[in-house]
N, C-alpha and C positions, 0 to 999 in steps of 0.2 A: 515225126518216124526220131527219138531219142535215141542216140545209138552209143549207149551208156554202160554197153556189156561186149567186155573186153577179158579175153586175162593176162595173167598177173606178171606175165611175159614183157608184157609190152611195158613196163612201167621198170624194168631193168633190162632191154634195150633202150631207152629215151635216155637213165642213170646213167649209164654207160657211155654214152653218148656226151652228156651236160659234161661230165667229170675228163673225157681227153681234150674234153678243147679246153677248161680250165686249166688242166696243167700245161699248158702252152707259155711262153713269155707274153706272149701279145695281147693274152686273155690275163694277166694276172690283175687283179683289181681293178675289171674290168667294170663294175658298176662306178668308181671312183673316176676311171677314167672318159667313162659313158660321161657324169656329169660337169666333168670340168670341161669337156669339149662344149657339155649344153651352157655353160656358164660365160665363157668367152666373153668377154666389154659388153658383160648383162648387169650394172652394179647392185640389182635389189638382189641377182641371190651371192653375189658376189660378199654382200654385207652378211648377208648368213652366216658364209661356207670361206669367211676370207684366205685362212691357211692356203695358198695356194704353190702347189711342185713341181710343174709340168713348164713347158716354153717352148714357143712357137714362133714361127715365120711368119713376118707381115710386111701388110705395106701399105701404106699412106698415098695414094694416088697424085698426080703433077696437080695442082690450081686449088684444092683444099685450103681455106682461112683458117688461122690461128690465131693465140695470142696469147700473149705476156705481161703479165703486172710487174714493177716496179719504179723503184724511184728518179733513175736513171732517164731522159729524156732525147738520149741519143741512139743510133738502131744498136743494137747487140750484135759483138760478134764471138768469135770461138762458141763455147757453151753454154746452154743456159736452159731452161724449162719452159715448155709449150705446151699453150692448154686448147681443149676443142672449143670450149664454150667460154664465149666473155666475160660473161659471170664468172669463173671462177678464177679471172685472172686479173680481176676490179676488184675481187678481197687481198689479194698481195700487193697493186697498184695502192690500195687506200690505207694495209697496214706498213706499206714501204715510203710512201712520201715522206720527203724534207718536212723538216718544222719551218713553219713561215717567220720570215725576222720580225721585230719586233715595231718595225718601221708597215709592215704588210698586214697587220692586222688590226682592226679599228679598237681601238683600247679604253675612249669615251670615258677615263680621267681616273679609269682599275690603273691601281701596281700592277706593275710588268711582272714583276714575281708572284702572282698568285693568277695570272694567266699563264702561265709554265705549263702544270701539269695539263691542263686541258688545251695545247697548244693546238690551233688550227694545220689540218697539213693535208696536204694533197701527194698522187702521182704520180706516172703515167700508161696510160693502156697501151703496146703495142699493139699495131696487127701486122701481120706477114702472110704470105702466100708460098704454098712451096712449090719449088722452084723446080723440082725433078717427080717420081715415086721416089720416095723415103721406102726405101729397105731397113726395117726394123725388125727388132727383138722383139716379144710380150710375151711378159711374165704374167704370167697367169692368178687369181686371187685379187686379194688387194692389197697388189706390191708397192704400195705405195704410203700406205698404212701401218697403224703402229704393234707393236709386239710382235708376236710370234707369226704376221702375216709379211716379213718380211725375214725371217728365217731361209726360206729358197734362194737367195738372193746373196741375203750375207752367208749363208756359209757352203750354198753349190756354189751361184758364180764367180763369189769371191773370194772363194775359198781363205772363210773366216780371218778375214781381214780389215775388216770396217769394225774400229771403236766401237765395246758396247758399253761403256760409262754414263751413256746416256740416259737420260729418260723414256722413257717407252712412245714413240711418234713423234723423237722431235731433241731439240737441240737441248741444253742444260737449261737449268729457269733463270731465268734476267740474262739470258747471252745473246747475242747476238756477233758469229762471227762470220769475215772475211778471208778467203785465202787469192789467192793472185794466180791468174791460172791464163797464157797466152795475152800478160797485159795488163789484166785485167780485172776487176774482183768480182770475184763469184758469191755472192749472198748463201744464209739460207745454213740451219744446224748442220756442225760439224762431219754426221754417219751422212746427213745427203751429201753435202758436199766428198766426201771420201767417195760413196758414190756414183754420184757423178762422173769424178774424175777416174775414177776408176776404168770403168765400165768406154771410158772413151776412149783412154790407152790400150784398152783392148780390143777396140775395135779397130783401132789402127795399129795396133805393134802383133796382136794375138790373132785376127783375123781379116788380118790385111786389108782393111777398108771396106771390109762387104757386107760392113754392118755402118748406119749411121747411126744410128743409138737404139735407145729404150722403150718399148712405151710399156706404160704402168694402170693402175686404177690406185684411186685415190675417195675425193669424196664427189669428184671426175675421172672423166681417160686426162692422160698426162703424156706427154715425149720427155726424156732427156733428150737431145738433140744435143750435139756432139758440135757442128761447125753450119754457125748461122747465115754465115754469109754464101758459104759455098751452099746454102743448100735449099732457104728462105731468097723470096723476092720480097722489100721491103715493101708496103704499102702505104704503113700513116702511125702520127703518135698522137694519142690526145690527152689535154690534162684533165686526171679526171676533179670528182667536186669535191670539196675539203671536207676532211673531215675530224672529228672533237678524238684525241688521240687521249690514253687512260695514261702513256710513260711508261708503262709496263709489257707491253707490245716482245715479247721477246721472238716471232716467228717472221723472219724477211723470204722472201724469192725460194720456192723451193721447196721449203721448211711447212710443216705439220700445219692444223685449224685452215683446212683450206678454206678459198672461197665460198659462200652458200651462196644459191641459184636462185635469185629472191621474183617471186612468182609465179615460179610452176618448179616443181620436183625433176630430181636427174633421172627416176622412174617413166618416168615418162616417153623421153627420147632416147635410151640407147638403143633400140632400133636403126634409126639413124645411123648413128656414129657408127656400130657395129656394119651395113649395109654397105656405107658406101667412103666413109670418110678413113676408113680402116679394114684394111681384108685381111683376113685370118688364111692362114697356109697351113690348110688342115692333113694338106699332104705328109707335113715335116712335123711329128711330136717328141719331146722329150720331155717325158716324164718319169717319175722318184718313183710311180708309181707300178710301174714296169721295172723293178728288180728289188730283189731275196731283202726290202730292210720291215725292220718292225716300226711304220709310220704311226703305228697306232699304240704305242705302248699300256700299258694297263686298259683298254678297252674307250681311249678318249675318243673323242668326236672327232673331232679336227686334226689332219693331221701334223703331226711333230717330227725334227729333223733336232736338235740340243741335243742327243744321246745319242745318233748316227755321228763314228768315229771318221775323222777328215778321209782316212785309207777306201771308205764303204761307198763313201762319194767321188771318191775320182773317176770308175765307168761314168760317172751322167756328167762328168766335167767332159769327159772327154768325149760321148757321145756329141753334146752342144756347138764344141767346135768342129767335130765333123757336119753336125747341120747345119754348121754357116759354111764351112769353107768349101762346100761340096754341092752346094743348093743355093739358089736364088728364090726371094721369097715369089710366090706366085699369084699372079691375080684372078686364078681361072683353075685354082684347085677345088676340087671340089668337095660342095656343100654337105660335110659332115653333119653342123650341126645342126641344119634344116632338116636330116632325119633323125637327129634327136626329137627337137619339135615335135612329127608328126605323130613319133612313137609317144613320148610322152602326153601327148593331147588322145590319140587316140586309146589308150590303154588304161590312165591316172586312174580314171574314176572308176572303172571297171575291174579293177585290180582290191583297189579301197572297198568299194561294193560288195565285195565277192570275200576277203580279208573281215569285214565288219562280222559277218557268217549270220546276216541276218534273213534263212531261209527257212522255212518247215518242216523242208524233209529234202534229201540228197537230191529224188527224184527234180523238184524247183532247180536247182542251182545249174546242173546238169541240163539241163532248159536253158539257160538263161547262158550257159557257154554253149549249148551250142547255137543257140542264132548270131555268136561272134565266130561262131570258128564256120559257121554253114557255106560262106562263101570259096574254103578253102579245100573241101570236102568232094570225093565223085561216091556217089552216095551204089558207083556203080562199085567200087572197092573200099567200103569206108573204114575198113579195118586198117588200112594199109596208114599207117602213121608218120612214118618216115614223108610220105607226098604230102600231109598234114601238113606238119608242122615244116615243109622245104619251101610253102608256098602259103602260109601264112609270114614266114620271114620275107621269103622275096614281093610280100606285096608294099612291103614301103619303104622297098631298098630298092633303084634302077637301074637298071641293067648299066647306065653308065658309072657308075658306081668301080672304084678298083675295089681290088679282090686283096692290095696285102695295104700296109700298114698299117699302127697303131689305130685310130679312129675307126680304121673300116673293121679290126680281129674284135675292138672292143663296142662299137653297134654292135655286132655280129653278132655276136658272142649274146649279149642282152638280149636282142628280138629272140635267138636260139630259145632262151631261156623261156621267156616272157610263153611262147609257142608254145614248148613244151610242157613249161606246170598248164595250161589249158587243154592242150591236148590229151594226157595223161589222166588228170581228174576227168574228163569225159567217156575215157575210154576203156579205165579200166573198173569194171565192175565186181571188183574187191578191196575197192574201196569208199570209208563211211564218210557222213556225213562232218564229222570233228578233225577225221584228217586230212579232208578235202585242203577245210577251213584254214587249218594249220598251216600248210602247205601254201597257202594266198599269203596269208599273215608277212610268213617268212621272208619270201619273195621282197613283197613292201619292205619288209625293213630295210628287206641284202639294197631293193631300185633308193630307197634314201631322195626319192623327188620332190620337191619343193612345189606345192601348191601353190 
């Protein structure tokens, strides 16, 4: 029994519901908020959409193993970078290795001056374990990557205080700079030094020590940890395999061009990191998407902040401060990312299939839609569009899910819009095939899901 006869008044009611929800602050740019939640700690998606503008609380549980690559063979004190994967840190250890003295090389009668450009070097791979639950601020997107992916932290978090006269994604060509911090030298490009130092100063002074560091993404996931000796237990230090140096590598610890992961891809293991090594608190989110800002000037594909005035960013800065000062990162917060997964798994193929418009008639399209909606229809009251939409929406959201909060509002709105589109297309007897297909094409474009 096909239920595609109904009055046009249904659509009017459904549109009214959608517009009413869309006018609230909580679902402004709901599609982008939804996609930001889905992309958290997922490198493949972040590589495609690197410009993050959202901030989350996060926890790394006690007992998680970390790595640090360096040219120093003594345990780190104070501030430095941490990697989740040893391969990531090995790249920095190789580039940070000391140049061997002539007496340590096998010269075999060759003139020393000809050997120096390709001198053999080695570094050190440090292994540590978190000594407590680490409280972190997670910056979404490729927040340790190049160019515009750094805008959110530089403009919002650091209030335009980071020097911008360097080449994108790292230090000045040929330069390796170091600064003194807590009695030790901090390596890496000057801009990264400034970000790390300022972040830890803010953690201690502005946020009253409630944050231990920043969680970011580049070639892999990394932490800027403010106090190694306080927050980590030392495990061991290993000398790395000697490498041939070209003599022109300008990237030290914390710099760009991160270590590669030989033998396996980053994309094959992001779920493991997300699942137990870093726990994101989706109950507490601050996102520039929810403010009255033009983040997509001239219809750009990715959000941009360069044209936004500093005064317009102040409310976001205050919201981040409030989130940190008034909340502890929760290890048991509701996992809204899991809901985005099931929403995309259930509807992405169906939506694209309808949007492609490969139907011989409207009857054929509605038969396909009715098959999807049948579990949500009470055939004794098939005209009850509100009940259909409500049942459709609730099917993928557990009763334990919170009713409030940015993540809740964004995910609920996206599901509402999907269910509304399905229901309206099925029940409105005045709709033609072209209009129906166009509605689904617009929805697919709005959602912008990465398959």
